[in-house]
C-alpha positions as CSV (number, residue, x, y, z in Angstrom):
1,M,-4.0,-11.6,-8.1
2,V,-4.3,-8.6,-5.8
3,A,-3.0,-5.2,-6.8
4,L,-0.6,-4.7,-3.9
5,N,0.2,-1.4,-2.4
6,V,3.9,-0.6,-2.9
7,M,6.0,1.8,-0.9
8,R,9.0,3.3,-2.7
9,W,11.9,5.3,-1.4
10,G,14.6,6.9,-3.6
11,D,14.8,7.6,-7.3
12,P,13.2,5.1,-9.6
13,G,16.2,5.5,-11.9
14,A,18.7,4.7,-9.1
15,A,21.7,2.6,-9.9
16,R,20.8,0.0,-7.2
17,T,17.5,-1.4,-6.0
18,M,16.5,-3.3,-2.9
19,V,13.2,-5.2,-2.6
20,A,12.1,-5.8,0.9
21,L,9.5,-8.4,2.0
22,H,7.9,-7.7,5.4
23,G,6.8,-10.1,8.1
24,I,3.4,-11.3,9.2
25,T,0.9,-8.6,10.5
26,S,3.4,-5.9,9.3
27,N,3.5,-3.7,6.2
28,G,6.0,-2.1,3.9
29,G,6.5,0.8,6.3
30,A,8.4,-1.5,8.6
31,M,11.4,-1.0,6.3
32,C,11.3,2.8,6.6
33,E,14.5,3.5,8.5
34,P,16.9,1.4,6.4
35,A,15.0,2.4,3.2
36,R,15.4,6.1,4.0
37,R,19.2,5.7,4.6
38,L,19.6,3.7,1.5
39,A,17.7,6.3,-0.6
40,D,20.1,8.9,0.8
41,K,22.9,6.8,-0.5
42,G,21.5,6.6,-4.0
43,W,19.3,3.5,-3.8
44,Q,15.7,2.8,-4.7
45,V,13.9,0.6,-2.1
46,L,10.6,-1.0,-2.8
47,A,8.4,-2.7,-0.2
48,A,5.0,-4.1,-1.1
49,D,2.2,-4.6,1.5
50,M,1.4,-8.4,1.3
51,R,-2.1,-9.3,0.5
52,G,-4.4,-8.8,3.6
53,H,-1.8,-6.4,5.1
54,G,-1.2,-2.7,5.0
55,E,-3.2,-1.0,2.2
56,S,-3.4,-4.1,0.0
57,G,-6.6,-6.0,-0.4
58,R,-7.3,-9.6,0.6
59,G,-8.5,-10.8,-2.7
60,N,-10.4,-14.1,-2.6
61,G,-8.9,-15.2,0.7
62,D,-6.3,-17.4,-0.8
63,F,-3.1,-16.9,1.2
64,S,-1.1,-19.9,-0.2
65,F,2.6,-19.4,-0.8
66,D,2.1,-19.6,-4.6
67,T,-0.6,-16.9,-4.5
68,L,1.4,-14.6,-2.2
69,L,4.5,-14.9,-4.4
70,G,2.3,-14.4,-7.5
71,D,1.0,-11.1,-6.1
72,L,4.6,-9.9,-5.5
73,A,5.7,-10.9,-8.9
74,E,3.1,-8.6,-10.5
75,V,4.3,-5.4,-8.8
76,L,8.0,-5.8,-7.8
77,P,11.2,-6.2,-9.9
78,M,12.2,-9.8,-9.6
79,S,15.9,-9.2,-10.1
80,P,16.9,-6.5,-7.7
81,D,20.4,-6.0,-6.5
82,V,19.4,-7.1,-3.0
83,L,16.3,-9.0,-1.9
84,L,15.5,-8.7,1.8
85,G,13.1,-11.0,3.5
86,H,12.2,-10.4,7.2
87,S,10.5,-13.0,9.3
88,F,7.6,-14.5,7.2
89,G,9.0,-12.3,4.4
90,G,12.1,-14.4,4.8
91,T,10.0,-17.5,4.2
92,L,8.6,-16.0,1.0
93,A,12.1,-14.8,-0.1
94,Q,13.6,-18.3,0.3
95,I,10.8,-20.0,-1.6
96,G,10.9,-17.4,-4.3
97,V,14.7,-17.7,-4.9
98,L,14.6,-21.5,-4.7
99,N,11.9,-21.6,-7.4
100,D,13.6,-18.9,-9.5
101,I,10.7,-16.5,-9.1
102,F,13.1,-14.0,-7.6
103,T,16.6,-13.8,-9.1
104,P,18.3,-11.1,-7.1
105,G,22.0,-10.3,-7.0
106,A,22.2,-11.1,-3.3
107,L,19.8,-12.2,-0.5
108,I,19.4,-11.1,3.1
109,L,17.3,-13.3,5.3
110,E,16.6,-11.4,8.5
111,D,15.5,-13.7,11.4
112,P,13.5,-15.8,8.8
113,V,10.8,-18.2,9.6
114,S,12.5,-21.2,8.0
115,V,10.5,-23.9,9.8
116,F,7.2,-24.7,11.4
117,A,6.8,-28.3,12.3
118,D,3.0,-27.9,12.9
119,Q,0.2,-25.4,12.7
120,E,-0.3,-25.0,16.4
121,T,3.0,-23.1,16.9
122,P,2.2,-20.3,14.5
123,R,-1.4,-20.2,15.6
124,A,-0.3,-19.7,19.2
125,M,2.2,-17.0,18.2
126,L,-0.5,-15.0,16.5
127,E,-3.0,-15.5,19.3
128,W,-0.5,-14.0,21.7
129,D,0.3,-11.1,19.4
130,E,-3.4,-10.3,18.9
131,A,-3.9,-10.2,22.7
132,N,-0.7,-8.6,23.8
133,L,1.0,-6.4,21.2
134,P,1.4,-2.8,22.5
135,T,-1.3,-0.4,21.2
136,T,0.5,3.0,21.6
137,I,3.7,4.4,20.3
138,D,5.0,5.0,23.8
139,D,4.4,1.4,24.8
140,L,6.0,0.1,21.6
141,L,9.1,2.3,22.2
142,A,9.3,1.0,25.8
143,A,9.2,-2.6,24.6
144,N,11.7,-1.8,21.8
145,P,14.1,0.9,23.0
146,G,16.3,0.6,19.8
147,W,13.4,1.7,17.5
148,T,12.7,5.2,16.3
149,A,9.3,6.8,16.8
150,L,8.7,6.3,13.1
151,D,9.3,2.6,13.5
152,A,6.8,2.5,16.3
153,A,4.3,4.5,14.3
154,W,4.4,2.2,11.3
155,K,4.1,-0.9,13.6
156,L,1.0,0.7,15.2
157,V,-0.5,1.4,11.8
158,S,0.2,-2.1,10.6
159,I,-1.6,-3.6,13.6
160,Q,-4.6,-1.4,12.9
161,Q,-4.6,-2.4,9.2
162,V,-4.3,-6.1,9.4
163,S,-7.0,-8.7,9.9
164,F,-5.6,-11.4,12.2
165,D,-7.8,-13.9,10.4
166,D,-6.0,-13.1,7.2
167,A,-2.7,-13.3,9.0
168,R,-3.6,-16.8,10.3
169,A,-4.6,-17.9,6.8
170,A,-1.0,-17.1,5.7
171,F,1.0,-18.0,8.8
172,V,-1.0,-21.1,9.9
173,G,-2.6,-22.1,6.6
174,N,0.8,-22.8,4.9
175,A,2.3,-24.7,7.8
176,P,4.1,-27.0,8.2
177,W,7.2,-26.2,6.2
178,D,10.9,-26.7,6.6
179,L,13.4,-24.8,4.5
180,R,16.5,-25.5,6.6
181,P,17.8,-28.3,4.3
182,D,17.8,-25.7,1.5
183,A,20.3,-23.4,3.1
184,A,23.3,-24.8,1.3
185,R,21.5,-24.6,-2.1
186,L,20.5,-21.0,-1.4
187,S,24.2,-20.1,-0.7
188,S,25.3,-21.9,-3.9
189,K,22.8,-20.0,-6.0
190,L,23.7,-16.5,-4.8
191,P,25.4,-14.5,-2.0
192,T,23.2,-15.1,1.0
193,V,23.5,-13.7,4.5
194,W,21.3,-14.6,7.5
195,V,21.0,-11.6,9.8
196,L,20.0,-12.8,13.2
197,P,19.6,-11.6,16.8
198,D,21.7,-13.6,19.3
199,V,18.4,-15.0,20.8
200,S,15.7,-15.9,18.3
201,R,12.5,-17.8,18.6
202,F,12.6,-18.6,14.8
203,V,16.3,-19.6,14.5
204,P,17.3,-21.3,17.8
205,S,20.9,-22.1,18.6
206,G,20.7,-25.6,17.1
207,D,19.6,-24.1,13.8
208,V,22.4,-21.5,14.0
209,A,24.9,-24.3,14.3
210,R,23.4,-26.1,11.4
211,L,23.6,-22.9,9.3
212,Q,27.3,-22.4,10.3
213,A,28.0,-26.0,9.1
214,D,26.0,-25.8,5.9
215,T,27.0,-22.3,4.5
216,P,30.2,-20.4,3.7
217,D,32.1,-18.3,6.3
218,G,30.4,-14.9,6.5
219,S,26.9,-16.2,5.8
220,L,25.8,-15.3,9.4
221,A,25.7,-11.9,10.9
222,I,24.6,-12.2,14.5
223,F,23.7,-9.1,16.6
224,N,23.9,-9.4,20.3
225,G,21.0,-7.7,22.1
226,A,19.0,-7.0,19.0
227,G,15.4,-8.1,18.7
228,H,13.5,-9.7,15.9
229,S,13.7,-6.6,13.8
230,V,17.4,-6.2,13.5
231,H,16.9,-3.6,10.7
232,R,15.2,-1.4,13.3
233,D,17.5,-2.1,16.3
234,E,20.8,-1.9,14.3
235,T,19.9,0.2,11.3
236,V,23.3,1.6,10.4
237,A,25.0,-1.8,10.6
238,F,22.2,-3.4,8.7
239,V,22.5,-0.8,5.8
240,D,26.3,-1.5,5.8
241,I,25.5,-5.2,5.1
242,V,23.2,-4.3,2.3
243,E,25.8,-2.1,0.6
244,Q,28.7,-4.5,1.1
245,L,26.7,-7.3,-0.4
246,A,25.7,-5.2,-3.4
247,Q,29.3,-4.2,-3.9
248,G,30.6,-7.8,-3.6
249,E,32.6,-6.9,-0.6
250,W,30.7,-8.6,2.3
251,F,32.3,-12.1,2.1
252,N,35.8,-10.5,1.4
253,E,35.4,-8.5,4.6
254,C,34.3,-11.5,6.6
255,G,36.8,-13.9,5.1
């Protein structure tokens, strides 16, 4: 196991806790804006840097799903009020819940990577990112006008911290996978909401239709014009979803 770096917002004795799992090449700081707002509302938010990311070590170079989840289980509460998985963190969150490693009160899957049919697709994505991601705060804000300067600063830090070889070991090395057939089972285990941009490279329109058919009404929250990081582009609305889910009100409001 790797002793992961964990970021914390809010009072450790807070009445409600959210655990957030970040995406590939990112770090726990990616969750700063919703975490700060939730902390102001009386929550504790915890976000660990995945092995090989942020300030966490890479260990022995094993980036298998089992090892990544094992790391997280050592440093995070496994039964938070809300578990958030963003992007590749959404992959880990789904596997963790399906295997009863995480037993949260509710689950948010934010533009999750639920399927890769091969290894070439994630390899090409990371190769593009390594060559083309903006390298200044100004450029990041120009590419993501909905972000705050703090969002951009954390993204820039995460790019500097990560080894793309380690990112490939996780993103490519675990492929292929397909969690789409498990959507109904997730929804039957606990309240689950897929938070999506209207145009997603990870959850295309056909998969959105499949989710709508396989899950209860209210299971999808789609944000027109948002990017891959909905929590950065639509922070206030995102925090509202977290709070309504925790209070058991989300599906009543959507019904």
